[in-house]
N, C-alpha and C positions, 0 to 999 in steps of 0.2 A: 507400615505403609504410610506415606504422607496423606494428610487430610486433603481430599480432592473435591473441587467443584467443577462440573462441566457446564460451561455457559453456551447455550444453544441459541443461535439466531434462526428462528423458523423461516424467516424471509430470505435467507441467503440462498444463492443459486436460483434467484428469481422465484422463490417460494418452493423449490423442490425439496428443501430440507424438511419442511413441515409435512410433506407427503411421504417422505422416506423414513420419518423418525420412528415409526412403529417397528420397522425392521432393523434400524440402526441401534436403538437403545439396548436390546439384548446383547448385541455384539460388544458394545462398549462396556457393559456391566461384566460380561464374561472376561474381557481382556484386562480391565482395570480394577475389578473387585468392587468393594463398597465405595460408592461415590455419591455426592450430592449433585442434583441436576437442577438448573434454573434456565428458564426460557426468557429471552428478551421480549419486550412488548412494544418497543418503538425505538426511534433513533436515540443514541447515547445511553440506552439502558445498560449496555454491557459495561460502560464506565462505572456506573453505580454498583452493579453486581460485583465487579472485580474489587473495587475499593472496600465495600462492606465485608466481602468474604475474607479478604486478607486481614482486615482489622479484627475479624472474629476468629482468626487462627488458621484459616485455610493456607496450606503450604504449596499446593499445586493447582493451577488453573488450566483447564483444557478448553480451548476455544473451538467449538463446532460451528464453523461459519467461514466467511471469506476474509479477504485482506482488510476490508473496512471494519469488521468485527474485531479482528486481531488488533488493529490500530486503536479501537475504542478501549479495549482491555488495557493496552499499554498506556493510554491517556489516563484512565482511571487510576492506575498504579502510580504513574510518574507525577501526575498533578498532586497526589497525596504523599509523595516521597516514600513510596512503598516498594520501589523496584528491587530492594535487597531482600525482601521477606517472602518471596514466592517464586517458583519457576513456572514457566508458561509452556504448555504443549498445544499443538494445533492438529485438528482434524479438518482437512481442507474440503469445505462444502460450498464454497462460493463460486461465482461465475468465472473470475479470472484466476484466482489462486496463484498469484505471481510470486509472493514472498516465499512460499515454501519451495519454489524452484531453486532459489539461491541457497536455502538451508539444506537442500537435498532430501526433503520429505516427500515421499511419493503421493500422488493424487489418489491412488487407490486406497480406500478406507481400511481394508484389512492390513495392507502394508503400513499405512500410517499408524494404526494401532500397535503394530509390532515395534515401530520406532518409539512410541510412548512406553512400551514395556521394556525395551532393551537398549534404548538410546541413552545419551548423556546430555546434560545441560551445558550450554556454552554461553558466555557473556557476549551480548551483541550491542551495537550502538543504537541509539534512538535519536530522533531529531525533534526539537521544540520548534513549533511553527506558530508565528504570530502574523496576523493578517487582518483584513477588514471583512467583517461578517456580512451576511445578506441584509442585515438591518442597518448597515452603515457604521456600526460600532466596532471598536477594537475587539478582537477575539484571539483565542489561542488553542492549540491542540498539539498532539504528538503524532509522529509518523515513524514507521519502521521500514517501509519499502521505498516508495517514491511519492514525492509531491511534484505536481507539474501545473503549468499554466499555458494558456493559449488554446489551440484547437483541441487539446486533450480533454479539457472540461466539456466541450461540446460532444466529444466522443462518448464520454461517460453518460451524458443525457440521452444521446441517440441510442446507445447500446441498451439502456434501460427500457427502451420502447421496441427493441428488436427481439424476435423470437430466439430462445436459447436452445431450441430442440437439437441443433447441430453442435452444441457445445460452446463454451466461453470463447475459445480462440476464434471460431468462425463469427460469433456474434460481435466481438470486438473488431474483427477485420471489416465486417460490413459497416459497423458504426464508424470506423475510421474513414472509409471511402465516402460515406454519406456526409460526414462532418466536414471533410476537406473541400467538398464541392460547395462553393459559395462562401467559404471562410475568408474573413478579412484580417490580415495580419496587422498587429499593432506594434508601435514602437515600444521597446522595453529597455530600461536601463538596468544593467546587471553587474553587481559587484560580488567578488568572491574574496574573502579575507581582506576586504577593503580595497582591492584592486579592480578597476573598471575593466570588464572583459567583453561587454557588449553595450552598445547604445544605438540600436537600429530596429527596424521592423523584424519581428520574429514570428514564425508559425507556431513554434512550440519551444518550451524550455522544461526539461525534466531535472529535478534535483533528486539524485538517486543514492539511497543507501544500499538497496538491493540491485540486482542486475536487470530484472524483467518488469515490464508492466504491459497493460493492454492485452492480457490474455496470451502472453508468450513472446512479445516483442523484446529483444535483447538490447534495450535502449542504452544500458551502461554495462557493456560486457566485461569491463575491468574492475567494476565496483566490488568492494569488500564490506561486509557488515561489521567488521571488528577492527578497522584501521583508524578510527577517529576522524574520518573525513567523508564527504559526499562527493560523488562525481556529478558534475553539472554539464548537461548535454543540451545544446540549443540548436534549432534548425532555422536558418535565415529565411526571410521572405523570398519566395520564388513562385512562378506560375504553378497552378495546381497540377497540370499534366506532368511537370517535372517531378513533383513530390510523389505522385502516384507511381511513377516509373521507378522511384528509389525506395519504395516501401519495403521491398524484399531485403534491402540492405539492413534495415532496422531489425527485421525478423532474424536475420542471420548474424547480426552483431558486427557487420563489416563497414559501418557507416562513419566511424570516427575520423577517418582520413579524408572524408569527402569535403570539398571546398564550402559546401553549404552548412557544414556543422561547426559550431563553436564548442570547445571543450575546456573545462577547468576542473580543478579539484581543490577542496578546502573545507574548513570547519564552520564557516559562517557565510551565508548567502543572503544578499539584500537585493530585492527586485522591486521596481516601480514601473508604472505605465503612464508617462507624462501625457500621452495623447488620448487617453480614454480608458474605460474599464477593461480589465483583462481578468477573466475568471480563473479561479484556483481550485484544484482538486487534490485530494490526498488519499492514496491507497484505494482509488476507485470511488470515492465519495466526494460529491461537490461540496465545497466549503464556503466560498465567498469570492473575494477578489484581491488584487494587488492594491497598495504595496504590501509586501510580505518580507519577513525575516525568518530564516531557517538556520538553526544552530545545532550542532552535533553535541550530544552528551555521550561520551565514550562509555562502553560497558554498562549501559543503563539497565539492561534486563537480562535474565537468564532464560534461554529458549531451549527446549528439548529437541535435539536433532539426532541423526544417525551417528553412531560412534565412528570416530576417525579411523 
């Protein structure tokens, strides 16, 4: 059996993982056998744990957390050029858990453990994200699912203050409606593979490696995680009432043909906001602001998913 480290984010799922862990740990040990377990203690701690573990000979990392924790593990490996030395498994315990939807990993923990036992690893793309940090200095990270800017960053902040008792999908839906009310669109200059695709006020731009974000919105229904490209989906400025009326299209993935939507596909995305600050989030975590550059690294990581 490969040497395995389970990286647990006790704050994932709005803190529910910490409360559930006493019941979850025996299931994990029964399913995976002898494993090492480490709990994160703060932001970016999963980066350090993943990097140090693989350097010490760990061959399999199991992330018990949400999309943000998975992205931190990817960042820890890829910043250190360790993406070839370990496979990554996921136990979805976060609020949104959107990346696993694209992978076909069930949200049910017992079913997700069965995937870890019986599934197979596949190489997936990752994206290097360069941006302006909250301190105003250049910063960088990696993302596996979706990086977005505009109202989506406000949605992340509002959702963090919203009760999760009804589940992540409902929490994100409530957060989306609240964030849209009073949101002011900003002009965004957007280039994909060097070609200008937008220079206008935008409500939202999603740079998608996976298909879903926001607790189940099918923002990029045609995206693939192994094609060496991202799908770029932008929503042009329009009155809030029109946006609210069209939300169902994003949930069903039928919005790409809408006149309000800008769509492009490529391996390098450059975005700037000439008229003011536009906030940036990655896999459900607020990062900083534009300008940002997002570049695809094909087949960067091996992720355990269901057998084809």
